[in-house]
VEXDRENGU-797855 format. One record per atom (N, C-alpha, C): atom name; residue number from 1; x, y, z; residue in one letter. Coordinates in nm, 4 decimals, decimal comma, m for minus. Each point is the difference from the previous one (the first is absolute). Example, Ala and Ser with C-alpha at 12.3 -4.5 7.8 and 13.67 -1.06 7.14 Angstrom:
<senu N; 1; <1,3190; m0,5690; 0,7800>; a> <senu CA; 1; <m0,0890; 0,1190; 0,0000>; a> <senu C; 1; <0,0900; 0,1200; 0,0000>; a> <senu N; 2; <m0,0350; 0,1050; m0,0720>; s> <senu CA; 2; <0,0820; 0,1190; 0,0060>; s> <senu C; 2; <m0,0770; 0,1090; 0,0730>; s> 
END
This chain:
<senu N; 1; <8,1238; 6,5932; 14,8641>; m> <senu CA; 1; <m0,1444; 0,0644; 0,0320>; m> <senu C; 1; <m0,0644; 0,0581; m0,1781>; m> <senu N; 2; <0,1106; m0,0613; m0,0585>; q> <senu CA; 2; <m0,1219; 0,0689; m0,1444>; q> <senu C; 2; <m0,1087; m0,1117; m0,0756>; q> <senu N; 3; <0,0484; m0,1798; 0,0689>; d> <senu CA; 3; <m0,0977; m0,0449; m0,0167>; d> <senu C; 3; <m0,0763; m0,0138; 0,0373>; d> <senu N; 4; <m0,0400; 0,1106; 0,2007>; l> <senu CA; 4; <m0,1169; m0,0474; 0,0248>; l> <senu C; 4; <m0,0555; 0,1188; m0,0975>; l> <senu N; 5; <0,0708; 0,1093; m0,1207>; t> <senu CA; 5; <m0,0623; 0,1071; 0,0006>; t> <senu C; 5; <m0,0318; m0,0425; m0,1421>; t> <senu N; 6; <0,0508; m0,1298; m0,0789>; g> <senu CA; 6; <m0,0720; m0,0172; m0,1249>; g> <senu C; 6; <m0,1156; m0,0706; 0,0941>; g> <senu N; 7; <m0,0315; m0,1182; 0,0583>; l> <senu CA; 7; <m0,1480; m0,0070; 0,1135>; l> <senu C; 7; <m0,0407; 0,0565; m0,0101>; l> <senu N; 8; <0,0315; 0,0992; 0,0104>; r> <senu CA; 8; <m0,1344; 0,1549; 0,0844>; r> <senu C; 8; <m0,0575; 0,0230; m0,1232>; r> <senu N; 9; <0,1155; 0,0059; m0,0887>; n> <senu CA; 9; <m0,0653; 0,0290; m0,1413>; n> <senu C; 9; <m0,1428; m0,0969; m0,0853>; n> <senu N; 10; <0,0027; m0,1100; 0,0269>; r> <senu CA; 10; <m0,0358; m0,1166; m0,0157>; r> <senu C; 10; <m0,1326; 0,0423; m0,0013>; r> <senu N; 11; <0,0219; m0,0308; 0,1657>; l> <senu CA; 11; <m0,1299; 0,0233; 0,0453>; l> <senu C; 11; <m0,0546; 0,1339; 0,0440>; l> <senu N; 12; <0,0490; 0,0628; m0,0548>; v> <senu CA; 12; <m0,1632; 0,1395; 0,0172>; v> <senu C; 12; <0,0006; 0,0337; m0,1759>; v> <senu N; 13; <0,1438; m0,0102; m0,0457>; h> <senu CA; 13; <m0,1256; 0,0402; m0,1989>; h> <senu C; 13; <m0,0451; m0,1574; m0,0044>; h> <senu N; 14; <0,0129; m0,0407; 0,0820>; l> <senu CA; 14; <m0,0318; m0,1884; m0,0997>; l> <senu C; 14; <m0,0087; m0,0089; m0,1718>; l> <senu N; 15; <0,1650; m0,0322; m0,0040>; y> <senu CA; 15; <0,0809; 0,0158; m0,1007>; y> <senu C; 15; <m0,0209; m0,1983; m0,0425>; y> <senu N; 16; <m0,0481; m0,0683; 0,0588>; d> <senu CA; 16; <m0,0263; m0,1363; 0,0185>; d> <senu C; 16; <m0,0158; m0,0783; 0,0476>; d> <senu N; 17; <m0,0648; m0,1477; 0,0228>; d> <senu CA; 17; <m0,0827; m0,0235; 0,1513>; d> <senu C; 17; <0,0896; 0,0214; 0,0829>; d> <senu N; 18; <m0,0399; m0,0506; 0,1417>; i> <senu CA; 18; <0,0528; 0,0232; 0,1162>; i> <senu C; 18; <0,0086; m0,1244; 0,0427>; i> <senu N; 19; <0,0987; m0,0822; 0,0302>; d> <senu CA; 19; <0,0213; m0,1205; 0,0038>; d> <senu C; 19; <0,0183; 0,0170; 0,2157>; d> <senu N; 20; <m0,1080; m0,0326; 0,1115>; d> <senu CA; 20; <0,0730; 0,0347; 0,1555>; d> <senu C; 20; <0,0548; m0,0353; 0,0082>; d> <senu N; 21; <0,0772; m0,1858; m0,0823>; r> <senu CA; 21; <0,1648; m0,0934; 0,0545>; r> <senu C; 21; <0,1125; 0,1475; 0,0284>; r> <senu N; 22; <m0,0378; 0,0442; m0,1930>; l> <senu CA; 22; <0,1242; 0,0961; m0,0064>; l> <senu C; 22; <0,0682; 0,1122; 0,0819>; l> <senu N; 23; <m0,1797; 0,0262; 0,0242>; v> <senu CA; 23; <0,0014; 0,1450; 0,0606>; v> <senu C; 23; <0,0543; m0,0334; 0,1877>; v> <senu N; 24; <m0,0829; m0,1067; 0,0288>; h> <senu CA; 24; <0,0895; m0,0504; 0,1667>; h> <senu C; 24; <0,1328; m0,0231; m0,0111>; h> <senu N; 25; <0,0762; m0,0538; m0,1365>; e> <senu CA; 25; <0,1067; m0,0865; m0,0182>; e> <senu C; 25; <0,1032; 0,2074; 0,0186>; e> <senu N; 26; <m0,0224; 0,0821; m0,1160>; a> <senu CA; 26; <0,0046; 0,1885; m0,0196>; a> <senu C; 26; <0,0317; m0,0092; 0,1703>; a> <senu N; 27; <m0,1022; 0,0351; 0,1219>; l> <senu CA; 27; <m0,0157; 0,0423; 0,0478>; l> <senu C; 27; <0,1009; m0,0711; 0,1058>; l> <senu N; 28; <0,0047; m0,1100; 0,0260>; g> <senu CA; 28; <0,1004; m0,0741; 0,1029>; g> <senu C; 28; <0,1168; 0,0276; m0,0105>; g> <senu N; 29; <0,0573; m0,0120; m0,1276>; e> <senu CA; 29; <0,1043; 0,0577; m0,0304>; e> <senu C; 29; <0,0285; 0,1649; m0,0620>; e> <senu N; 30; <m0,1071; 0,0615; 0,0234>; g> <senu CA; 30; <0,0227; 0,1749; m0,0076>; g> <senu C; 30; <m0,0180; 0,0281; 0,1566>; g> <senu N; 31; <0,0000; m0,1074; 0,0295>; l> <senu CA; 31; <0,0246; 0,1052; 0,2208>; l> <senu C; 31; <0,0652; 0,1026; 0,0422>; l> <senu N; 32; <0,1659; m0,0377; m0,0446>; g> <senu CA; 32; <0,1051; 0,0307; 0,0852>; g> <senu C; 32; <0,0084; 0,0999; m0,0899>; g> <senu N; 33; <m0,0043; m0,0029; m0,1401>; d> <senu CA; 33; <m0,0214; 0,1329; m0,0155>; d> <senu C; 33; <m0,0327; 0,0951; 0,0082>; d> <senu N; 34; <m0,2006; m0,0179; 0,0702>; l> <senu CA; 34; <m0,0231; 0,0911; 0,0700>; l> <senu C; 34; <0,0157; 0,0456; 0,1231>; l> <senu N; 35; <0,0618; m0,0811; 0,0896>; e> <senu CA; 35; <0,0834; 0,0352; 0,1295>; e> <senu C; 35; <0,1039; 0,0630; m0,0877>; e> <senu N; 36; <0,1076; 0,0069; m0,0547>; d> <senu CA; 36; <0,0788; 0,0742; m0,0456>; d> <senu C; 36; <m0,0704; 0,1260; m0,0468>; d> <senu N; 37; <m0,0563; 0,0157; m0,0467>; f> <senu CA; 37; <m0,0273; 0,1304; m0,0389>; f> <senu C; 37; <m0,0968; 0,0909; 0,0983>; f> <senu N; 38; <m0,0644; m0,0612; 0,0864>; a> <senu CA; 38; <m0,0868; 0,0323; 0,1669>; a> <senu C; 38; <0,1778; 0,0763; 0,0128>; a> <senu N; 39; <0,0723; m0,0989; 0,0996>; t> <senu CA; 39; <0,1296; 0,0212; 0,0370>; t> <senu C; 39; <0,0642; 0,1613; m0,0394>; t> <senu N; 40; <m0,0077; 0,0288; m0,1665>; a> <senu CA; 40; <0,1013; 0,0851; m0,0147>; a> <senu C; 40; <m0,1211; 0,0907; m0,0377>; a> <senu N; 41; <m0,0921; 0,0395; 0,0205>; i> <senu CA; 41; <m0,0882; 0,1212; 0,0518>; i> <senu C; 41; <m0,0447; 0,0344; 0,1546>; i> <senu N; 42; <0,0040; m0,1067; 0,0450>; a> <senu CA; 42; <0,0257; 0,0291; 0,1443>; a> <senu C; 42; <0,1261; 0,0925; 0,0642>; a> <senu N; 43; <0,1345; m0,0599; m0,0451>; r> <senu CA; 43; <0,1227; 0,0478; m0,0080>; r> <senu C; 43; <m0,0222; 0,1534; m0,0957>; r> <senu N; 44; <m0,0548; 0,0268; m0,1051>; l> <senu CA; 44; <m0,0333; 0,1482; m0,0448>; l> <senu C; 44; <m0,0491; 0,0793; 0,1210>; l> <senu N; 45; <m0,1300; m0,0893; 0,0554>; l> <senu CA; 45; <m0,1053; 0,1481; 0,0524>; l> <senu C; 45; <0,0967; 0,0064; 0,0676>; l> <senu N; 46; <0,1272; m0,1274; 0,1338>; v> <senu CA; 46; <0,0156; 0,0534; 0,0911>; v> <senu C; 46; <0,1663; 0,1270; m0,0420>; v> <senu N; 47; <0,0472; m0,0343; m0,0900>; d> <senu CA; 47; <0,1131; 0,1237; m0,0747>; d> <senu C; 47; <m0,0090; m0,0446; m0,0997>; d> <senu N; 48; <m0,1227; 0,1709; m0,0469>; p> <senu CA; 48; <m0,0076; m0,0162; m0,1155>; p> <senu C; 48; <0,1913; 0,0679; m0,1299>; p> <senu N; 49; <0,0886; 0,0624; 0,0816>; d> <senu CA; 49; <0,0973; m0,0270; m0,0195>; d> <senu C; 49; <0,1116; m0,1273; m0,0605>; d> <senu N; 50; <m0,0738; m0,0946; 0,0925>; g> <senu CA; 50; <0,1189; m0,0805; m0,0047>; g> <senu C; 50; <0,0243; m0,1196; m0,0986>; g> <senu N; 51; <m0,0660; 0,0481; m0,1101>; m> <senu CA; 51; <m0,0172; m0,0850; m0,1463>; m> <senu C; 51; <0,0724; 0,0631; m0,1105>; m> 
END
């Protein structure tokens, strides 16, 4: 998920020119991380003491 954070920072703060191809690749590779994050949050919501 750290890679997506870096991408987000570059997009939001316009650190450099945005290459649509790189954004597309990063999102494709990072979707698994987002799914893992969403699953962890859902588990926490169901059982706050479980973690």
